[in-house]
C-alpha positions as CSV (number, residue, x, y, z in Angstrom):
1,M,2.3,17.0,0.8
2,S,4.9,15.3,-0.9
3,G,8.1,13.4,0.1
4,P,7.3,10.0,1.3
5,L,3.2,10.2,0.9
6,L,3.8,11.0,-3.3
7,K,5.4,8.4,-5.6
8,P,8.6,10.1,-7.1
9,L,6.6,11.8,-10.3
10,R,8.5,15.0,-12.1
11,R,5.3,17.0,-10.8
12,P,3.6,15.0,-8.1
13,H,1.8,18.0,-6.5
14,L,0.1,18.5,-10.4
15,W,-1.0,14.9,-10.6
16,L,-2.0,15.3,-6.8
17,G,-3.9,18.2,-7.7
18,L,-6.0,16.4,-10.7
19,W,-6.7,13.7,-8.5
20,L,-8.6,15.9,-6.1
21,L,-10.2,17.7,-8.8
22,A,-11.4,14.5,-9.9
23,L,-12.6,13.8,-6.2
24,A,-14.6,16.9,-6.5
25,V,-16.6,16.1,-9.5
26,V,-17.3,13.0,-8.2
27,C,-18.7,15.0,-5.0
28,V,-20.8,17.6,-7.0
29,A,-22.2,15.3,-9.8
30,S,-23.3,13.1,-6.9
31,L,-24.9,15.9,-5.2
32,T,-26.5,17.7,-8.2
33,P,-29.3,16.3,-10.0
34,P,-28.9,13.6,-12.6
35,P,-29.0,14.2,-16.1
36,P,-32.2,13.4,-18.0
37,M,-31.2,10.1,-19.8
38,D,-32.9,6.9,-19.4
39,I,-29.7,3.9,-18.2
40,P,-30.3,0.3,-18.0
41,K,-31.9,-0.9,-14.9
42,H,-28.7,-1.1,-12.6
43,G,-26.8,0.7,-15.0
44,D,-26.2,3.4,-12.6
45,K,-24.2,0.5,-10.7
46,V,-21.9,0.0,-13.2
47,E,-21.3,3.8,-13.3
48,H,-20.5,3.9,-9.8
49,L,-18.4,1.1,-10.0
50,L,-16.0,2.4,-13.0
51,A,-15.8,6.4,-11.2
52,Y,-14.4,4.7,-8.2
53,A,-12.4,2.3,-9.9
54,V,-10.8,4.8,-11.7
55,L,-10.1,7.1,-8.7
56,A,-8.6,4.3,-6.7
57,A,-6.0,3.5,-10.1
58,A,-5.4,7.0,-10.0
59,A,-4.8,7.0,-6.2
60,V,-2.2,3.7,-7.1
61,Q,-0.5,6.0,-9.7
62,V,-0.1,9.1,-7.0
63,F,0.5,7.8,-3.9
64,R,3.5,5.6,-2.8
65,P,2.5,2.0,-1.5
66,G,1.6,1.9,2.2
67,R,0.1,3.7,4.7
68,A,-0.5,6.7,1.9
69,L,-2.1,4.4,-0.6
70,W,-4.4,2.7,2.5
71,I,-5.2,6.2,3.7
72,A,-6.6,7.0,0.2
73,G,-8.4,3.8,-0.4
74,I,-10.6,4.0,2.8
75,G,-11.2,7.7,2.1
76,L,-12.7,6.6,-1.0
77,V,-14.8,4.2,0.5
78,L,-15.4,6.6,3.0
79,M,-16.4,9.2,0.4
80,G,-18.6,6.6,-1.3
81,V,-20.8,6.0,1.6
82,G,-21.1,9.3,2.6
83,L,-22.1,10.7,-0.6
84,E,-24.8,8.1,-0.7
85,I,-26.0,9.3,2.9
86,A,-25.8,12.9,1.5
87,Q,-27.6,12.3,-1.8
88,G,-30.7,10.9,1.0
89,A,-30.2,13.8,3.4
90,L,-29.6,16.9,1.5
91,T,-30.9,16.4,-2.2
92,R,-34.6,16.0,-3.3
93,T,-33.3,14.9,-6.6
94,R,-31.4,12.0,-5.6
95,M,-31.8,9.0,-2.9
96,A,-29.6,7.2,-0.8
97,D,-28.9,3.6,-2.0
98,P,-26.7,1.0,-0.4
99,A,-26.3,-0.7,-3.6
100,D,-25.0,2.1,-4.6
101,A,-22.3,2.7,-1.8
102,L,-21.5,-1.2,-2.5
103,A,-20.7,-0.5,-5.9
104,N,-18.2,2.4,-5.0
105,T,-17.0,-0.2,-2.6
106,A,-16.2,-2.6,-5.1
107,G,-14.7,0.0,-7.5
108,V,-12.5,1.2,-4.7
109,L,-11.1,-2.3,-4.3
110,L,-10.8,-3.2,-8.2
111,G,-8.9,-0.1,-8.5
112,M,-6.7,-0.7,-5.6
113,A,-5.9,-4.2,-7.1
114,S,-4.1,-2.3,-9.9
115,A,-1.6,-1.6,-7.2
116,A,-0.8,-5.7,-7.3
117,T,0.1,-5.1,-11.1
118,G,2.4,-4.1,-13.4
119,L,0.2,-1.3,-14.0
120,R,0.9,0.4,-10.6
121,D,4.3,2.5,-11.6
122,L,2.5,3.6,-15.3
123,L,2.4,7.1,-14.7
124,L,6.0,6.8,-13.3
125,R,7.3,5.1,-16.1
126,R,6.1,7.5,-18.9
127,G,7.8,10.4,-17.0
128,G,4.7,11.8,-14.9
């Protein structure tokens, strides 16, 4: 899965692997019992927004602009919505929350917006 899909990084498969690992961490964290700690009201929405913004911004670093990046962004939105559905259907310790899915989507949009800034090739410029 390199060639036209990934940016011409020095180690494209390493960066792709790290991005996929981050996706797996978010999936596992979304489906396991939450840690027993108090967070401010709606603080979890900020967590959702930031997690998906980081995943999307990382996709901007790894994938070439165009189709591959669009697929990654749409996939992240679908993952966020799917995990919310799975929380309600498959777990007893979590509940589906449409507001969390919206926060996930807003995070994806925020992270994808980094493609329109000078940060879009930060990893490439740093010798990634």
